[in-house]
PyMOL commands that place a pseudoatom at each C-alpha (Angstrom):
pseudoatom trace, name=CA, resn=UNK, resi=1, chain=A, elem=C, hetatm=0, pos=[0.000, 0.000, 0.000]
pseudoatom trace, name=CA, resn=UNK, resi=2, chain=A, elem=C, hetatm=0, pos=[1.403, 3.366, -1.013]
pseudoatom trace, name=CA, resn=UNK, resi=3, chain=A, elem=C, hetatm=0, pos=[0.467, 6.477, 0.884]
pseudoatom trace, name=CA, resn=UNK, resi=4, chain=A, elem=C, hetatm=0, pos=[2.673, 8.911, -1.029]
pseudoatom trace, name=CA, resn=UNK, resi=5, chain=A, elem=C, hetatm=0, pos=[0.022, 10.280, -3.403]
pseudoatom trace, name=CA, resn=UNK, resi=6, chain=A, elem=C, hetatm=0, pos=[-2.550, 11.033, -0.712]
pseudoatom trace, name=CA, resn=UNK, resi=7, chain=A, elem=C, hetatm=0, pos=[0.047, 12.520, 1.596]
pseudoatom trace, name=CA, resn=UNK, resi=8, chain=A, elem=C, hetatm=0, pos=[1.402, 14.664, -1.206]
pseudoatom trace, name=CA, resn=UNK, resi=9, chain=A, elem=C, hetatm=0, pos=[-2.059, 15.986, -2.076]
pseudoatom trace, name=CA, resn=UNK, resi=10, chain=A, elem=C, hetatm=0, pos=[-2.843, 16.818, 1.542]
pseudoatom trace, name=CA, resn=UNK, resi=11, chain=A, elem=C, hetatm=0, pos=[0.529, 18.501, 2.078]
pseudoatom trace, name=CA, resn=UNK, resi=12, chain=A, elem=C, hetatm=0, pos=[0.133, 20.536, -1.107]
pseudoatom trace, name=CA, resn=UNK, resi=13, chain=A, elem=C, hetatm=0, pos=[-3.416, 21.580, -0.215]
pseudoatom trace, name=CA, resn=UNK, resi=14, chain=A, elem=C, hetatm=0, pos=[-2.321, 22.626, 3.279]
pseudoatom trace, name=CA, resn=UNK, resi=15, chain=A, elem=C, hetatm=0, pos=[0.577, 24.619, 1.844]
pseudoatom trace, name=CA, resn=UNK, resi=16, chain=A, elem=C, hetatm=0, pos=[-1.760, 26.354, -0.654]
pseudoatom trace, name=CA, resn=UNK, resi=17, chain=A, elem=C, hetatm=0, pos=[-4.341, 27.074, 2.047]
pseudoatom trace, name=CA, resn=UNK, resi=18, chain=A, elem=C, hetatm=0, pos=[-1.719, 28.608, 4.319]
pseudoatom trace, name=CA, resn=UNK, resi=19, chain=A, elem=C, hetatm=0, pos=[-0.313, 30.782, 1.529]
pseudoatom trace, name=CA, resn=UNK, resi=20, chain=A, elem=C, hetatm=0, pos=[-3.757, 32.005, 0.491]
pseudoatom trace, name=CA, resn=UNK, resi=21, chain=A, elem=C, hetatm=0, pos=[-4.748, 32.683, 4.071]
pseudoatom trace, name=CA, resn=UNK, resi=22, chain=A, elem=C, hetatm=0, pos=[-1.655, 34.848, 4.513]
pseudoatom trace, name=CA, resn=UNK, resi=23, chain=A, elem=C, hetatm=0, pos=[-2.833, 36.927, 1.543]
pseudoatom trace, name=CA, resn=UNK, resi=24, chain=A, elem=C, hetatm=0, pos=[-6.406, 37.216, 2.802]
pseudoatom trace, name=CA, resn=UNK, resi=25, chain=A, elem=C, hetatm=0, pos=[-5.759, 37.946, 6.448]
pseudoatom trace, name=CA, resn=UNK, resi=26, chain=A, elem=C, hetatm=0, pos=[-3.972, 41.236, 5.741]
pseudoatom trace, name=CA, resn=UNK, resi=27, chain=A, elem=C, hetatm=0, pos=[-7.108, 42.693, 4.143]
pseudoatom trace, name=CA, resn=UNK, resi=28, chain=A, elem=C, hetatm=0, pos=[-9.810, 40.935, 6.178]
pseudoatom trace, name=CA, resn=UNK, resi=29, chain=A, elem=C, hetatm=0, pos=[-9.635, 42.328, 9.693]
pseudoatom trace, name=CA, resn=UNK, resi=30, chain=A, elem=C, hetatm=0, pos=[-12.868, 42.029, 11.624]
pseudoatom trace, name=CA, resn=UNK, resi=31, chain=A, elem=C, hetatm=0, pos=[-14.590, 39.825, 14.185]
pseudoatom trace, name=CA, resn=UNK, resi=32, chain=A, elem=C, hetatm=0, pos=[-15.867, 37.424, 11.532]
pseudoatom trace, name=CA, resn=UNK, resi=33, chain=A, elem=C, hetatm=0, pos=[-12.302, 36.765, 10.338]
pseudoatom trace, name=CA, resn=UNK, resi=34, chain=A, elem=C, hetatm=0, pos=[-11.112, 36.143, 13.876]
pseudoatom trace, name=CA, resn=UNK, resi=35, chain=A, elem=C, hetatm=0, pos=[-14.043, 33.786, 14.479]
pseudoatom trace, name=CA, resn=UNK, resi=36, chain=A, elem=C, hetatm=0, pos=[-13.380, 31.930, 11.199]
pseudoatom trace, name=CA, resn=UNK, resi=37, chain=A, elem=C, hetatm=0, pos=[-9.686, 31.643, 11.997]
pseudoatom trace, name=CA, resn=UNK, resi=38, chain=A, elem=C, hetatm=0, pos=[-10.184, 30.276, 15.507]
pseudoatom trace, name=CA, resn=UNK, resi=39, chain=A, elem=C, hetatm=0, pos=[-13.157, 28.008, 14.851]
pseudoatom trace, name=CA, resn=UNK, resi=40, chain=A, elem=C, hetatm=0, pos=[-12.498, 26.757, 11.320]
pseudoatom trace, name=CA, resn=UNK, resi=41, chain=A, elem=C, hetatm=0, pos=[-9.013, 27.452, 10.008]
pseudoatom trace, name=CA, resn=UNK, resi=42, chain=A, elem=C, hetatm=0, pos=[-6.835, 26.666, 13.025]
pseudoatom trace, name=CA, resn=UNK, resi=43, chain=A, elem=C, hetatm=0, pos=[-8.587, 23.345, 13.776]
pseudoatom trace, name=CA, resn=UNK, resi=44, chain=A, elem=C, hetatm=0, pos=[-8.416, 22.402, 10.082]
pseudoatom trace, name=CA, resn=UNK, resi=45, chain=A, elem=C, hetatm=0, pos=[-4.687, 23.114, 9.945]
pseudoatom trace, name=CA, resn=UNK, resi=46, chain=A, elem=C, hetatm=0, pos=[-4.108, 21.176, 13.181]
pseudoatom trace, name=CA, resn=UNK, resi=47, chain=A, elem=C, hetatm=0, pos=[-6.103, 18.176, 11.936]
pseudoatom trace, name=CA, resn=UNK, resi=48, chain=A, elem=C, hetatm=0, pos=[-4.231, 18.245, 8.632]
pseudoatom trace, name=CA, resn=UNK, resi=49, chain=A, elem=C, hetatm=0, pos=[-0.857, 18.329, 10.366]
pseudoatom trace, name=CA, resn=UNK, resi=50, chain=A, elem=C, hetatm=0, pos=[-1.939, 15.502, 12.694]
pseudoatom trace, name=CA, resn=UNK, resi=51, chain=A, elem=C, hetatm=0, pos=[-3.069, 13.497, 9.666]
pseudoatom trace, name=CA, resn=UNK, resi=52, chain=A, elem=C, hetatm=0, pos=[0.260, 14.044, 7.901]
pseudoatom trace, name=CA, resn=UNK, resi=53, chain=A, elem=C, hetatm=0, pos=[2.098, 12.765, 10.979]
pseudoatom trace, name=CA, resn=UNK, resi=54, chain=A, elem=C, hetatm=0, pos=[-0.218, 9.747, 11.156]
pseudoatom trace, name=CA, resn=UNK, resi=55, chain=A, elem=C, hetatm=0, pos=[0.333, 8.972, 7.468]
pseudoatom trace, name=CA, resn=UNK, resi=56, chain=A, elem=C, hetatm=0, pos=[4.095, 9.137, 8.016]
pseudoatom trace, name=CA, resn=UNK, resi=57, chain=A, elem=C, hetatm=0, pos=[3.852, 6.770, 10.995]
pseudoatom trace, name=CA, resn=UNK, resi=58, chain=A, elem=C, hetatm=0, pos=[1.654, 4.384, 9.030]
pseudoatom trace, name=CA, resn=UNK, resi=59, chain=A, elem=C, hetatm=0, pos=[4.029, 4.461, 6.059]
pseudoatom trace, name=CA, resn=UNK, resi=60, chain=A, elem=C, hetatm=0, pos=[6.939, 3.599, 8.376]
pseudoatom trace, name=CA, resn=UNK, resi=61, chain=A, elem=C, hetatm=0, pos=[4.976, 0.727, 9.928]
pseudoatom trace, name=CA, resn=UNK, resi=62, chain=A, elem=C, hetatm=0, pos=[4.006, -0.612, 6.496]
pseudoatom trace, name=CA, resn=UNK, resi=63, chain=A, elem=C, hetatm=0, pos=[7.609, -0.423, 5.315]
pseudoatom trace, name=CA, resn=UNK, resi=64, chain=A, elem=C, hetatm=0, pos=[8.780, -2.307, 8.395]
pseudoatom trace, name=CA, resn=UNK, resi=65, chain=A, elem=C, hetatm=0, pos=[6.124, -4.990, 7.888]
pseudoatom trace, name=CA, resn=UNK, resi=66, chain=A, elem=C, hetatm=0, pos=[6.984, -5.318, 4.204]
pseudoatom trace, name=CA, resn=UNK, resi=67, chain=A, elem=C, hetatm=0, pos=[10.674, -5.648, 5.048]
pseudoatom trace, name=CA, resn=UNK, resi=68, chain=A, elem=C, hetatm=0, pos=[9.908, -8.282, 7.699]
pseudoatom trace, name=CA, resn=UNK, resi=69, chain=A, elem=C, hetatm=0, pos=[7.822, -10.282, 5.224]
pseudoatom trace, name=CA, resn=UNK, resi=70, chain=A, elem=C, hetatm=0, pos=[10.510, -10.061, 2.560]
pseudoatom trace, name=CA, resn=UNK, resi=71, chain=A, elem=C, hetatm=0, pos=[13.358, -10.878, 4.948]
pseudoatom trace, name=CA, resn=UNK, resi=72, chain=A, elem=C, hetatm=0, pos=[15.052, -7.496, 4.609]
pseudoatom trace, name=CA, resn=UNK, resi=73, chain=A, elem=C, hetatm=0, pos=[16.860, -5.805, 7.475]
pseudoatom trace, name=CA, resn=UNK, resi=74, chain=A, elem=C, hetatm=0, pos=[14.706, -3.359, 9.445]
pseudoatom trace, name=CA, resn=UNK, resi=75, chain=A, elem=C, hetatm=0, pos=[14.443, 0.259, 8.334]
pseudoatom trace, name=CA, resn=UNK, resi=76, chain=A, elem=C, hetatm=0, pos=[13.844, 2.949, 10.919]
pseudoatom trace, name=CA, resn=UNK, resi=77, chain=A, elem=C, hetatm=0, pos=[13.128, 6.484, 9.788]
for i in range(1, 77): cmd.bond("trace and resi %d" % i, "trace and resi %d" % (i + 1))
show_as sticks, trace
zoom trace
């Protein structure tokens, strides 16, 4: 199982979102922006970063299992 494509898409989307938010936040300065940022954007970014870390951990576990099944020496990232 390869997780590279999904991880890459999520990472790219998060990077794009962050860059676009940096452009928007300089011109959007009111209570609605602050509410959006705290209730929507920050949790979304945190969940995305947590998901990226989980994908990395899963990829490492899958690599270790594959290596065990194929008789290769262990790989630890």
